[in-house]
N, C-alpha and C positions, 0 to 999 in steps of 0.2 A: 529822657528818651524821646519826648515830644519834639525837642529841638534837634537832637543829633541822630536819633534812630537807635533801636535796641542793640544792634550789632556794635556800634561805636561805643556805647555805654558799657557793654560787656567787656570790650577790649581795653579801653582807656579810662573807664570810670567817669568822673566828672570833668576830666581834662578834655578840652577840645581836641579832636583826634588828628588834626592836620595843622601845619604851618604853611601859610601862603605868603610869598615875598615877591617884590619887584627889585631886581638887582641891576644897578647901573654901573658898569665897570669901566673905569678910566685907565686902569693899569691891571697887570696880572694880579689876581687874588692868590692867596697861598695855596699850595698843593695840600689837599686834605684827603682824609679817608674816614669813613664812618663804620661803626660796628653794627651787627645785626642784633636782634632782640636778646638772643642768648649771650652773646659777647658783652652787650651792655650790662646785663644783670651780673655777669661774672666779674667784669672790670670795675663797675661803678656801684653795684649793689642793687637790692630789690627796689622796684618802682621805676627803674630806668628803662627806656625804650631805645631800640636801635633807630637807625636813620636811613630809610629808603627814600629816595627823592627822584624827581623828574624836572627837566627844564623844557620850556617852550621859548624859542628865540623870537622876541618881539621886534628887535631891530639889530642889525649887524653892519658894521663898516665893511667895505670891500676887503677881503683877505682876513677877516676876523677869525680867530681860532680859539679853541678850548682844548684842554687836556682831559681825556677820558680813557683811563686804563694804561697799561704797560705794554710795550712792544712784544709781540709774540716771540717765544723762544727765550724770554728772560727767566733765568732760574731763580728759585727762592734765595739762594746764596748771593747771587748778583744783586737781587733786589734789596736784601738786607744791607749789603755793603754800600749800595748807592744811597739808601736812606740815611745810614750812619755818617757817610762822608760828604753828603750834600751834593752828590752828582746825579740825583734822581731824574733831573730834566733830560739827561742823556738817554734815558730808557723810556721816557714818557711817550704816549701815543697822542699825537696832535691831530685834531680834526678841524677842517674848515666848515663853518656853519653859515646858514643864510636865514633870513626871516621866514618863519613858518616851520622851521625844523623843530622836532621834538626829540629829546634824549632821555632815556631811562637810565638811572644810576643806582644800581643795587649796592648794598653794603659791601665793603672790601675793595671797591674800585677807587684807585687814586685818581683825583680829578682836580681841575682848576679852571676858572673862567678867565678869559683874556680880555685885553682892552678893546673898546669899541663894541661892546655887547650890552644890550638891554634884554634882560631875562626875566621871565615869569618862572618861579620855582614853587613846586608843591612837594611836601615831605611829611613824614611821620612827625608826631608831636615830640620832638627831641632836639636838644641843643648840643648833643654829643658830637663834637668835631675834633678830630685828632690832626693837628697840623704837622705835616711831613716836612715841608720846606717852604721858606718864606722869601725867596729871591734875594737873600742876603740882607734883608731888613733886620735891624737889631731887635733882639728879644727884650720884652718888657714884662713887668709883673702880670699884666693882663693879656699879653700876646707872646706866648712862648711855644716852642716846639714840643711835640709829644712823641718822641722817638720810640720808646719802648711800647707804648700803647698802639702806635701806628704799625709796628712790626707784628703785634699780636693779632691784628685784624686785616692787614693788607693782603690781598690775593694777587699773586703775580700773573694769574691767568684771567683776571677780570678785565674785560674790555667791553666797550659798547659802541654804538654808532649813532649818527644823526639820521633820523627818519624824515624825509621831506614831506611837505604838506600834501595830504592825499586829496583826491578829487572830492569836491563838496557839492551838496545838493541844497539849494536855497530852502530855508525853513526847516531843515532837519539836522539834528545833532550828529556829529561825526566823532566816533571814539578815536582818540589818539593813542592812549596808553591805558593799560589796566594791570593791576597787581593786587595782592591780597590787602594792601593798605589804602589804596585809592584808585579811582578811575578819573581820567582827564578827557573831557570832550571839548570839541570846538563847536560853537554855535554861530552859523552864518545866516544872515537875513538881509536880502537886498529888496525883495518885494513882499515876502510872506512873513507872518508872525511865526513864532515857535511855540508849540504846545508841549509842555513838559510836565512830568509827574514824579514826585518823590516816592510814590508808592507807599508812603507811610514808613519807609524803611531807612532812609538816609536823608540828611540835609543836602542841599545843593548850594555851593559857594560860587556865585556868578561874578566874574571879573570882566568888565568891558575893556576890550583892547582896540576897538575902532568904533567911532560913532557914539551913539547914545542908545540906551535901552529903557523901555518903560515896562516895569514888571507889575503884574496884577496877581496877587497871591493872598490867601487868607482874608479876603475882603478888603485888602489894602492895595494902594497903587503908589508906586514911587519910581523916580527916574534915576538912572545911573549914567554918569559921564565917563569919559575915557579914564581908565586905570582906577576907577572906583569899584568896590566889591560889596555885594550884599549876600547874606545868608538866608536862604529860604528854609524854614524849619521842616523837618521830616513829616510832622503832623499835617502840613498844609495840603499834601496830595497834589492834585492837578493845578497847574497855574500856567500863565501865558507870558511870553516875552515878546514885546512889539519893538520894532526898530524905529529910531528917529534918525533918518538918513541911513546910509549903508551901515550895517551892524556886524561886528564880530565880537564874540565873547568867549571866555573859557569857563567851563563848569567843572569844578572838582567835587567829588562825592565819594561815598563808600558804598559801592553797589553790591558787594558780597559775591 
């Protein structure tokens, strides 16, 4: 509880409650869909969690796209047929994205990342991924499709959007996304340091995405470079993030 916060321990026990990833996409990743908590327990058994996730676009080639949901008006019958016969891309909702965009992906949303994207991903502590379509790549023992499970959790009405970077105030955290499982903030610092506080309730996972950060917390001081991450324990309370050059960082936490 001192590391994670009481709420996280209550929900996920001794498991770290989030997964944070950097995804560098050179080609289309498979179309996937994830279950919610109830579906995960039903399909996989006790102790399995669903997979709510969010993306922040770190970099994007001109014209880069991702898939986030199904085109409006698609019936459940049409969706099932498309998943079974491999024509699901004809019904996919393609979205152009740019650096600084954030995208919330609730369970049941069919999605895929396209080429030319560098993505920060935060998600529930779950590896449950049901692969819907893999662009014709051959199935292997470790990489196969999950048609029946995909059909059990895919929502034909699930769609999302890319939210552009909001106005920022130097030295103040800006909330990008919030859900029951995590909160994602952007930390900008050009002239001022950032004063942050776990409140004793949640860890803060700080990932530098531009510049360097010097973090002073719990009587210790350390430096993070670009794409490095540190976890500030819940028990640390108030702490400070100073910039080394222009700084931008992402903070994932469980705010409740």
